[in-house]
C-alpha positions as CSV (number, residue, x, y, z in Angstrom):
1,M,0.6,-5.6,-27.1
2,I,-2.3,-4.3,-25.1
3,L,-2.2,-2.8,-21.6
4,K,-4.0,-5.7,-20.0
5,D,-1.2,-8.0,-21.1
6,V,1.4,-6.2,-18.9
7,M,-0.8,-5.2,-15.9
8,T,-0.6,-7.0,-12.6
9,P,-3.8,-9.0,-11.9
10,G,-5.4,-9.0,-8.5
11,V,-3.9,-5.8,-7.3
12,E,-4.1,-5.1,-3.5
13,V,-6.0,-1.9,-2.6
14,I,-7.1,-0.1,0.5
15,T,-10.3,2.0,1.0
16,P,-10.4,5.7,1.7
17,K,-11.7,5.0,5.2
18,A,-8.5,3.1,6.2
19,T,-6.0,4.8,8.4
20,L,-2.5,5.7,7.4
21,Q,-1.3,3.2,10.0
22,Q,-3.3,0.4,8.2
23,A,-1.9,1.5,4.8
24,A,1.7,1.4,6.2
25,A,1.1,-2.0,7.7
26,K,-0.3,-3.4,4.5
27,M,2.6,-2.0,2.4
28,C,5.1,-3.5,4.8
29,R,3.3,-6.9,4.9
30,L,3.1,-7.1,1.1
31,N,6.5,-5.5,0.5
32,I,5.0,-3.0,-2.0
33,G,5.5,0.7,-2.6
34,P,2.4,2.5,-3.8
35,L,-0.9,1.2,-2.6
36,P,-4.0,2.2,-4.6
37,V,-6.8,3.8,-2.6
38,C,-10.1,2.7,-4.2
39,D,-13.7,3.4,-3.4
40,G,-15.3,0.4,-5.1
41,D,-14.0,0.2,-8.6
42,Q,-13.0,3.9,-8.5
43,L,-9.3,4.8,-8.0
44,I,-9.1,7.8,-5.6
45,E,-5.4,8.1,-4.9
46,E,-2.3,6.2,-4.1
47,A,-0.8,5.8,-0.7
48,C,3.0,5.6,-0.7
49,K,5.8,4.6,1.7
50,E,7.1,8.2,1.8
51,V,3.8,9.6,3.2
52,A,3.6,6.8,5.8
53,F,7.3,7.3,6.7
54,A,6.8,11.0,7.1
55,A,3.9,10.4,9.4
56,G,6.1,8.1,11.5
57,Y,4.3,4.9,10.7
58,F,6.3,3.1,8.1
59,H,9.5,2.7,10.1
60,R,7.8,0.8,12.9
61,F,6.1,-1.6,10.5
62,A,9.2,-2.1,8.5
63,E,11.1,-3.0,11.7
64,E,8.4,-5.5,12.6
65,A,8.5,-7.0,9.1
66,R,12.3,-7.5,9.3
67,R,12.0,-9.2,12.6
68,V,9.4,-11.7,11.3
69,S,11.3,-12.5,8.1
């Protein structure tokens, strides 16, 4: 088996110019944990729920997502 056979196609990413608030909103909307931060095709970092939560953003978006569901 090769790696491309088990990778997720069409991965959602965010750019380095995005705010932490935008990253938190996207993670909540898509119900995902880590969100790759990419500059073009180059992976820079991964944003995660823990960072957004620590900054006080994730909780608010998670509450909004629960109300909409």
